[in-house]
N, C-alpha and C positions, 0 to 999 in steps of 0.2 A: 504492500498499500504506498502513498506517496501523499503526502500532507502541501493541498493546497494552496492555506494561508501560513507557513511558516510558522507562527507560532499558537499553539493549540488553548490557549487562553483569547487569543481573539476571537470575535463574538461569532458566528457563526459558524465559524474553524471548523473544518471537516478533510476526511483524506478519501480517496480516491485508489481504482484498481489503476494501474500504470498504465493501461492503455485505455483509461476512459475517454480522455481527450481525446484518441484518432480515431474511439469508433463514431463519436458524435458528428467529427469530420464526414469520415466515411459515410454516417446516414447523408449528411446534409441539413443536421439539423441544431439548434441547440433548443434549455430544456426551459418550461417556466414552471414555477412550483409553487402553492401556495401551503403556509403554515398561521391556522388560526390562532394557535398558542404563543406563535412568535413574533403577531403582527404582522409578519411581512407577504411579497409577492417576491419570490430570488429567482434569478435569470442567468443562468449557469450557462456557460458556452468555453466554446473551443480557442484560446488564443493563438497556440498551433500545436503538433500534434505527441508533447509530454506536459498543454499546462491548461489548466483549467482557468476562467474568471468568472466572477459572480457577483450583481449585483443587485442588491436588496433594496426594496422599496416598500416605505411603510402604509398599511393601511388597516383596517380594525376591523379583524379576523376575517380575514380575506380566507371564501371558499372554492367556489367553482369557479371553472374559468371555461370560453369557448371560444373558439377562431371557427371562420368563416370569410376565406377571402382575407381584405384587410380591417376586416370586423371584430376586436375583442371584448369581451362582456366579462368581467368577475361581478362576485358574488360579497359583501361582505357582512358585516353585522344587522343593517338595517336599511341599505343603499344598493343597488342594482348600477354600474358604471359600466358604460361604452367607452371603446377607445377605435380612434380611426388611425392607422398606420400608416406613417408618412414621410416612407422613403429618402424622397430629395430633401424634406427635415431634417433629417434625420445627418445626413451626408455634410449640411451645413451648421449641423449643432454649434452652437457660440465656444459654448460649455470647450468640446471636446471636436472638433471637427475633422474628419474624414474618418471620426472609428465604430458610429454604429454604421449598423447596416439598415436596422428597421427602429423608427420609434412611434411607440403608440403613444397618441394624444386623446382627451376626453375631451368628448363630443357629445356627451347625455348623460344624466342623472334621473336616478325612480327612484322614492326615497318609497319604500316596500313596508318599513318598520319591520319588525327582530321578526321574520318567518321561519326562523332557522332552514335558509336554503339550501339546497344541496347541490346537487350537479346540475348544473345548463350544456344547455343547444341548442344549433342554430340552428330553425327546421324552415319547410315549405312556407309557413305561417309567421315564420317571424322566429323571437327569442324565446324558447320553451324553460322555463324553470320546475325542479322539484322542489317545492310545497311542504315541509317536513311539515311542519306546526300544524297543515291543515290539510293535509293528508291526501294530498290532491297536485297533477301540475298544472299549470298557469301561463299565462301569456300577459303582459305587462303596458300600461298604455298611460296617459295620461291625467286619465279620468278617477284611477280607485287604486292601492295597495297594488293590485292585481285581478284577476280575473281567471278566473275558472274552471279548465279546460278539460280535465279527466276524473275523475275517482275510482278509484278500485270497486269493486261491484259490496264488498263487504262493509264498507265501513257508508252507512246511515246515514252521517249528514255531516258538515262542514261546519269543522268549530273546532278551536286553536290547543287540540290535545293531545296531539301529536301520539295518535290513535297505534298505527302498525310501524312507522320510524320509516314511510317511503324516502327512499335517498339517491337513489340511482337510475338514469336514464339511456338508453340505447335506440338509436335512430335506426332505419334502416327508408334506403331511396328519402329522407327527408323527413321522415314521417314517425313521429312516438312506434314506437314497436315493442321494446321490453323495458320491465322496472323490477324493482329490486327493491326488498324491505321485507323486517327484520317480522314482520309475524305477521298474523294474517287478527290480527285484532280490530274492535271497533269501540274498545273503551279507553280513557288517558290513559297514555303507557304500560297499557298490559299488555304489548309487547317485550317486558323489563326481562318480566323473569323468567320468562326460554328462551332468552337472545340470545343464547350460547346452542342452538340448535331449533330454534321455531324458523330460522328464515325463508325468501321465498322469490320467485325470479317468473313474471308474472305477463304471458302474452296477451296485450292490448289489443292486436288485431281478435282472436277469440275469444276473450276475457275469460280465458279459463289460466291456471297457475302450472305452469308443467314443471315445476320439479320443485322442493317443500324439503324441510330438514337441512336447510346451509347455517351454515355459520357465520351468522351476521354477514349477509353478503351485501358490497360494494361496488358500485363501477363497472357496472353489464359494456362490453362493446360489441360488437361485432365485427364478426370480421371472414371472410370468405367465407358464407355460411355457415359460422359458428359462431359461439356464443360463448366470449371470455367474463370470465364474474370473477371477483378475489373474493374469500373469506376471511375476511381478518381476524375471525378467532380463531384461526388454528394456523390461521398464517401462510394459504397453500392457495396459489393461480388452480382456477380448473377451467376449463373447457365444457360447454356444455350442446348437446345437440338439439334441434331447437324444435325439430319433429320429435325429440323419445324423449326429451331430458334427461335422460344419459347425460351423465358425468363422468370426467375421469380430470383427475392431479396430479397437471405438467411439471408441476415444482414445491416444494417450503421453501418458507423466508423465514427471516429469524425478524418477524415483528408485525402489526398492527397493518396487516395491507390492503393497501386502501389510495387510490388515484391510480389511476390504467391510461397509456396510451402507447398506442398500436403504431408503429413506421418500418413502413422495409418489412423485412424479417425480423425486427423486434420486439419486445415484450418491453416498456417503459416504467416503472413500479414503486409507487412513493410509501417505505413504510415507516412508525412506529413505535415509541414505544406508548407503555399503559403507565398513568400517573395516576396514584390514589385522587379519586374523586372525580377522574375524568372521563370524558368519551361515557356518560351516566355511570361512573362510578365502579367500571367495571373492574371485575378482582377475576380467580382464578380461572382463566380460560386457559383454556388449549396450548393457544400459542404464550405463555408465560411461564410453562414445561421449560424454553430452552433463553439464554443470553438473548434480550432483541434491542435491537438499534431503529433508531433512524435514518432517515434517506431516500435514496434513491438504486433499488436490481436492476439489471435490465438481462432480459430472456431473450437467448436466441431460440425462438420461435419453431424450425425446421427440426431442431434435437434437442429443446429444451433443457443445454448446458445456460449452467450463467455467464454470462456474454462482462459482466462488468457492475461494479458498487458503487456507489458515493455512497461514505459517512457520515454523521454530523456529531463532531464530537463535542459542542452545546448548544445554550442559541437554541435549538431544535426539536423538541423532542415530538412531534406532533405534526404529519406534513397532513394535507385533504388530497389536495388535485395535484397530478403529473400531467404538464402535458408539453407532448414537441412542437417546435417551431420548427417546418421545411423551410427549406433553401430561406433563412437565418440564421447568421452565424453571433449574431455581435446585436442581441436587442433592448433597449429603453421605453420603461414605461415613467407617463411623466402623472403625476395625480393631481386632482384638486387643488392638493395644498401645496404641489412645486406652485412656485411662480412664474416661472419660467414658461411652461405652457401658454401665461400668455402676451407672449412675444412671438408664439408661432401666426402666422394665418397663411389660410387655404383656398384659394376657392378651385373650382374647374379649369383645369390644367398649368397654374401658376401655384408657389408658395412663396411667402418671406419670412422674412425673421426682421421684426419693428424695430425700431430704434428707441429706445427706452423715454418715454417725454420727460424734458425738465419740469420743476413746479416750483 
């Protein structure tokens, strides 16, 4: 393993397998991860074949991420932010010209309230969110905090009670197809006592549960006809046949697995440690039978082998989302509170960095 930040006491210091930077370069991508516990969106970039660069940006408990073309959505504690990538402005960024090849600027903000929003996805109908508090999928607009569009058939009413801990969403051809939940329950937090083995995957097209008995499933993703799901409570990466519901374990990882991005032949997977009182006060889960780590593991999908890993040594114990950014090597995100973004101006076909007006 190699330390990226030199000093292990440096905030967000991490170590990684020697070929991790080369792997990102070979895949033609960088990574963006969210840690609500650390209050950061972290961008992980290959500087060269031997060195990684980390860029943290502060947000209020960031969780879900979704990318579609130049649009990036980020869910936080009580807001949903939509950014636009402006590569031209990135190249001429006054602070560091010529360093970044992508720069995401805030374009829209929705005040959602504290919905415990989990996965986000850009679909044919716009941005979709998994509203865990209200046990539904939803849209966003300028009139309401959210607009429900679907709820599991066993949920009898839309109330802010986190009745089944609906958390994950997989699209097929731009439409919602599969969701994960921690239980088939219809009372406030009734999923919690059986969370270690009560998880389900539901097919929205048929309205049926295709597989049961999962150990806290998260992050469903469709890829080449297979559904990939993370069983967080066991640390297992699972491949499911959407037709039969049969599943096989690809690999077990040393952490509470959550956050999955599939790029090329590789699975990029987030790992978290479990703190007492975190994630609903979890304890005595199967994943805790082995030493746990927080970071990102990469699995080579054809072989199921571990292709690389990045492990945080401090500051980051819990990761929610991992997102591969194809074709981007040095991304940057400017939040609402970063005043530099106010100087960036974009109109169709042109971009500008304005001068700071003297008062």
